[in-house]
C-alpha positions in Angstrom: -23.7 12.3 -2.4 -22.5 9.8 -5.1 -20.1 10.9 -7.4 -20.1 10.0 -10.9 -17.9 9.3 -14.0 -17.7 10.3 -17.1 -17.8 6.9 -18.4 -21.1 5.6 -18.7 -22.3 7.2 -15.5 -20.2 4.8 -13.2 -20.3 5.5 -9.6 -16.8 5.8 -8.0 -17.9 3.2 -5.2 -18.7 0.4 -8.0 -15.6 1.4 -9.7 -13.4 0.9 -6.6 -14.9 -2.2 -6.1 -14.0 -3.3 -9.4 -10.4 -2.2 -9.1 -10.0 -4.1 -6.0 -11.1 -7.1 -7.9 -8.8 -6.9 -10.8 -5.9 -6.3 -8.0 -7.0 -9.1 -6.3 -7.2 -11.2 -9.5 -3.4 -9.8 -10.2 -2.4 -11.0 -6.8 -3.7 -14.6 -7.0 -1.0 -15.1 -9.6 -3.5 -17.4 -11.2 -3.7 -15.8 -14.6 -1.4 -15.9 -17.8 0.6 -13.1 -18.7 -1.4 -12.2 -21.4 -4.7 -11.8 -18.9 -2.3 -10.1 -16.2 -1.3 -7.6 -19.0 -5.0 -7.1 -19.7 -6.0 -6.8 -16.3 -3.3 -4.3 -15.7 -4.3 -2.4 -18.4 -8.0 -2.4 -17.4 -6.9 -1.4 -13.8 -4.6 1.3 -14.9 -7.4 2.7 -16.8 -10.0 2.3 -13.8 -7.5 4.1 -11.5 -7.0 7.1 -13.7 -10.8 7.6 -13.9 -11.3 7.2 -10.2 -8.4 9.6 -9.5 -10.1 12.1 -11.7 -13.5 11.5 -10.2 -11.5 12.3 -7.1 -10.1 15.6 -8.3 -13.4 16.6 -9.2 -14.9 16.0 -5.8 -12.4 17.8 -4.2 -12.6 21.1 -6.5 -16.3 21.2 -5.9 -15.5 20.3 -1.8 -15.7 24.3 -1.1 -17.6 26.4 1.5 -18.8 29.4 0.3 -18.3 32.4 2.8 -18.6 36.2 3.3 -15.7 38.5 4.5 -16.0 41.2 6.6 -16.9 43.7 3.8 -19.5 41.3 2.6 -17.6 40.0 -0.5 -18.0 36.1 -1.3 -15.2 34.0 -1.8 -14.2 30.6 -1.6 -12.1 28.8 0.8 -11.2 25.0 0.7 -12.7 22.5 2.7 -11.3 21.6 5.7 -12.1 18.3 7.7 -13.7 18.7 11.1 -14.5 21.8 10.6 -17.6 23.1 12.7 -19.2 26.9 11.8 
């Protein structure tokens, strides 16, 4: 499953790759102060969008179960769980 962002249908993996490239440029020290500030601003915005995408995905990852009375309830996804 590929999670998409509301901004231009951005895919999470693509956004993460772009964020990593921004960080690499900032860490290289080869940018002017103005370029660094611009990159930082772009990176902060991208990080906010990616974080939102992760939050949204986390909310969607729930398992529907029925308790003993037949009532449907949701429970958080537990990694490594095998039912």
